[in-house]
N, C-alpha and C positions, 0 to 999 in steps of 0.2 A: 504493500500499500503506500502511495506517495505521501511523504511527511506534509503536515499542515504548514502552509506558508505563514511566516511571521507577520502579523498584522501591526503596522505602525501607523499612528495617527500623528501628523506633524501639524503643529498649530503655529500659524504666522499671522499676527493681527495686522501687520503693514499691508496696505493695498499695493504699494508700489515702492520702488527704490531697492537699495542693495540687499536688505534683509529677505525680501520676498524673491529676489533673483537668486540669492544663496539657497533658499528653501526649494525653489524649483529645480535647480540643478542637483541638489542633494536627493530630493525625492526621485528625480529621473534616474539617478545613479543607483539608489537603493532598489528601485523597481527592476532595473536591469540585472541586479544581483539576485533577484528572486523573491523579494519582499512584497507583500501586499500593502501598498501605501495609499493613504488618504491625506491629502493636504487640506487643512481647514484655513480659509482666508476670508478677507472682507468681500462685500458685494461688489466693490469697485476693483476687483482683481485685475491688475494691469496686463498680465500675461495670458489672459483667457484665450486669445486667438493662436497662441503657440501649440505645437503638438504635445500631447501628454500621454505617457505610458502609466499613469497613475490616476486615481480618482480625485476629484476636486469638489469640495463642498463650500460654497459661498455663504456661510452662516452668519458672519460678523458684520452687522449693519453699523458701520462706523463712519469714517469721513475720508475724503481724499488726502493723500499724504502731502502733496505739494501745491499750495495755493500761491497765487500771485501776491508778492509782498508789496506793501505800500512803502514809498520813499518819502513819506511826509516828514516834515521837520517837527521834531518833538522837543525842541529846546524850550518852548512855552510851557509853563507850569501847568495851566489848565489842560493842554493837550496831552501832557504826560499823564495826568490824573485820569483823564477820559480813556487814554489807551490802556492803562492799568485796569480800570473797571471793565473795559471790553474784554480783556484777556481773562480776567476773573470769572466773569459771567460765562464766557465760552468754556472755560475749564470746567465749571460746574455742570453745564448741559452736557459736555462730552463725558463727564464722570458718570452721569445717569445712563447715557447711551452705552457706555462701556460695561456697566453693571448688568444692563439688559442683555448685551451680546454675550457676556460670559455665562450668564444664567442659561441662556439657550445652548451655549457650548457644553455646559456641564450636563444638561439634559441629554443632549446628543451622545456624549460619551457613556453616560449611565445606560442608555438604551443600546448602544452598539458594543461596548465593552472590548475595545482592542487590546492586544497583548501588551502594547507599550504606547505611551504618550509622550511626544517630544515637544519641547517648548523652545522659544528663542529668547531674546533679550527682554528684560523687565522694563516696562515704561510706567506702570501704575501700580499702586498699593493693592488694587482689586485683584491683580494677577496673583500676588503672593498669598492673598486669603483663599482664592480659588484653588490654587495648587495644593495648599494645606488640606482644603476639603477633599480634593480628589485622592490625595494620599491616604486619608482616613477612610476612604471608601475602598481601598485595596488596589488602586491603579499602580502599575509600575511606571515611574516618571523619569524622564531625562531632560537635559537641556543642552543645546549648543549656545554657549555663553559668549556672545560677541562683546558685551560690555558688562562690567561688574562694579563700576564706580562712576559717580557724576564727573564728567569731563569738563563741563562748561560752567562750574562755579555755582552749585545749587545752594550753597550756605548751609544754614541749620537744618532746612527741610531735607536736603540731599543726604547729610550725614544721618538723620533720622531714618530715611528711607533705606540706606545701606544696612542699618541695624535690623529693619524689617526683613529685608531681602536675605540677610545672614541666616535668619531662622528658616526662611523658605528654602535655602540651598540644602538643608537637611532632609527635605522631602524627596530629593532626587537620587535615584540609584546610580546614575552616571551623569556627569557634567563634562562636556567637551569644550576645551579651550583651543584657541587657534595659534598658540605659540608657547614655547617652554617658558619664556620671560613672563607671560601672563600667568601661567601655572604657578610660578614661585611668588608673584605678587598676590595672586588670588589666596594662596595658603597663608601668606603673612597677614592679609586683611581678615581672613576668616579662618583662624586657627582651629576652631572646633569642628570644621567640616573634615570628614574622614578623607585623607589623601588617597586612599585606595579607590575612591569613587571619581577621581579626577583623571582625564585622559587628554592628550594632546593630539590634534589632527591638523594638517595644513588647511589654510583657506584655499579652496579650489579655484580653478581658472574660470574664464569667461567665454568658453569656445562657443556657447549657444548664440552669442552676439554675431559671430561670423556668418550666420545664416539669415540674419535680418538685413533686408536691402531697402535702400531709400526708394520711395515712390517715384514713378517717371515724372519728369519735369520738375523735380526738386531743385531749388537754387543751390548752387555749390557754396560750401562754407567760405571757400577762398573769396567769392563774390560778396557774400554777406559780411565778412569781416574786412573786406576791401584790402586784401593781401595781394602782393605781386606774385606772379606765377612761380618765381624762384626764391621767394622769401622764406627764410627759415623761421620755425615757430617753436617757442618754448611754451609748454602747456601745463596748466594746472586744471585738473578735472576732478570734480566731486563736490560734495556739500561744502558750503562756506560757513565755517564755524570759528570761534575764537581760538580753539586748540590747534587749528590747522596751520598757523604761522605765516599767514599771508603777508604780514608786515615784513618779515624776514625776506620772503621771496622777492617783494617789491625792491628792497634795498639791494639784494643780490643781483637782481636783473639790472638795476641802475649801474651797478659797478661792472657787470659783465659787458654793457654797451661800449665801455671803453676799449674792449678788445675784440668784440664780435658784433655782427649786424643781424639782428633778429627781432621779431615781435613777440611779446608775451600775450597769450590768450588765457584768460581766467574764465572757465566754463563751469557753472555750478549754481545750485539753488542756495541763497542765503537763508540760514536758520534764523529763528527769531532773536537769538542772543547775539547775532552778528552785527557789527556796527558798520553798515554800508557807507553812510556819509564819511566816516572816519577813513575808510579805505580809499575813497575817491579824493578825499583831502591829502592823503599821504602820496597818492600818484601825482597829484599836482605839485606838492612840495618838492618831490624828487625830480620834477620836470620831465617825466617820461609819458606824458599824456599821449603823444603821438605814436608811441611804441607799445601801448597797452590797449587791448581790446577786452571789454567785460561783456560776457554773455551770461546774464544773470537769470538763467531759466533752469528748470528741471530738464536737462537735455533729452529730447525724445530718443527712444531706443533705435529707430532708424537713422539717426544722425551720429551715433557714438563711433561707428566705424569711420565715417568721413572725418570726424574730429580727430580721431587717432592718426589717420593717414596724413593729416597736416603736420603733425608733431615731429620734430627732430629729437626732442627729449621731453619726458614728462617728469614734473618735479613734485615732490611730496615734503614740504618744509615743516612737517608736524611738530609741535611742542610735546604732544603726548599721543599715544596710540596703543591699541592692542595688536590689530592687523589692519590691512587695507584692501578692500574689494576693488577699489579703483586701481590700485597698483597691479592687481591681476588682469584688469582690462588692458592696461599698457602691455603686460607680458603677452597676452593673447594675440595682440596686433603687432607684436615684434618690435616694441619700443623700449630703448634704454631709459633708465630712471636715475634720478638723483634723489635720494631719500635721507631723512635724518636718522641719527642713531637713537631712536625711541622705541619703546615697546617691542613688538615682534617684527619691526621692519627690518633690522639686520639679519633676522632668520630667513627672511624671503628674498633679500637682495644679496647676491654674491658679489661682494666689493671688487671692482675691477673686472668683473665678468659680465653680469647683466646690468651693471650700472655703478653707481658710487654711493657710499655712505658717508655722510658728513656729520659733524657735531650739530646739535640743535642751537638755535639762536647765534649762528655763525654765518652771516650773509657773505663775508669775504671768501670763505672756503667754498660756499655753495656757488658763488659767482665764477670761481676758478673752474669748477667742474662742469658748469653749464657752458662757459666759453670753450673748454676743451672739446666738448661733444659737438657744438655748433660749428666750430672751426675745423674739425676732423671728421667728415662724413664717413670715411671708411671705418673709423673707430666706433662711430655711432651705429653703423650698419652691423658690424660684428657683434657689439653688445646687444643690439635688438634681436639678432638671430639667436644668440644664446638665451636671451630672455624667453623667446618663443620656444626653444627647446625645453626650458624649465617648465613652461606652461604645459606642455605636452607630456611631461614625465612626472617630475616631483609634485605637480599640482593637478594632476589628472584626477577627475572625480571617481573613476572606477576604483583606484586604490583607496581613496578616502572612504567611499562606501563600504568596501570590504572591512576596513579597520573599524568603522562604526558597528557594522553588523557582527563582527567577531566579539565585540563588547556586549551587544544586545543578546546574543545567544547565550552569554553566561548569566544573564539577570533571570 
């Protein structure tokens, strides 16, 4: 008799963005390895049109992940107060919606009783409470832990939530982290969590993006960004957040312009904590307005390949990090990277092979590596080819899925 398939239910509350992209690829790989996989997502699931070899249940009636940000001036005290009231009211409304969504999810899990339930990053207190409830009802739970501490300065509330989540981590039979450095830091922050339940797997590649084509008649990004046909591009791609170190990148790029000819493209969605007026003022102060293009959108999936094609080098000037899905996008498209020595980035970047590792908060060293790659096309190409090789080998999803399933079979 054929053995029963392992039934895995993967919960991803995000409708779009890197977390749901990660979940899609992991579910695809787990299903290829023989697991019976169901992905629980929001009703605005971004990847609905893509091929799936696993079941999808759009149970979580939440909200779109990336709304157009207002660039209003909030220097006026009244405007700041109104903005704060708006965000507080919206947070309350979303909290109610989140509780309703998780109540529906709990009912679904109690009805279907999968062998294992896998969660992603915590964003709300409600998740920790429901996870404890599910554990009390006999579910085997796991987590792919993308983040385990507040990265953008959440103050007392953030520290209190870390304490709540600390207790929630005890509900998981397995916690997967995406770098050994993250494992060490996690165990320092949460010393009462059993280290035997902690596992490290790599962040997988973004090969699925290779199959997404731009619609016919799409205006090229070179035209949109007003780039010359032969103009070199230094690229920042990903969410704009205070921890991403964009000020350092701007200063590094201004220094690099003394020794190379290039344009800097910053492409990504500004998070609510990001000070966009300050970024623009910094560009003006450095006198590099003509050499910098800001594309402040959530970049559509069909444009990601074209964006990477423009790049000579992709830069990750982060001040803190666990791992980077954006870095894996660069590897997938064969682009060399310059990344800071924070979090798990040095584990993903082979210094001098797939790119360069530089100290954080060091624009001068970053500028030297940017200039080196811009001025030496052969070196940039060689490093890009090696990055693509790593994407297809070390960061292949098939290997990652087997590692995850080996753990799950022991639970």
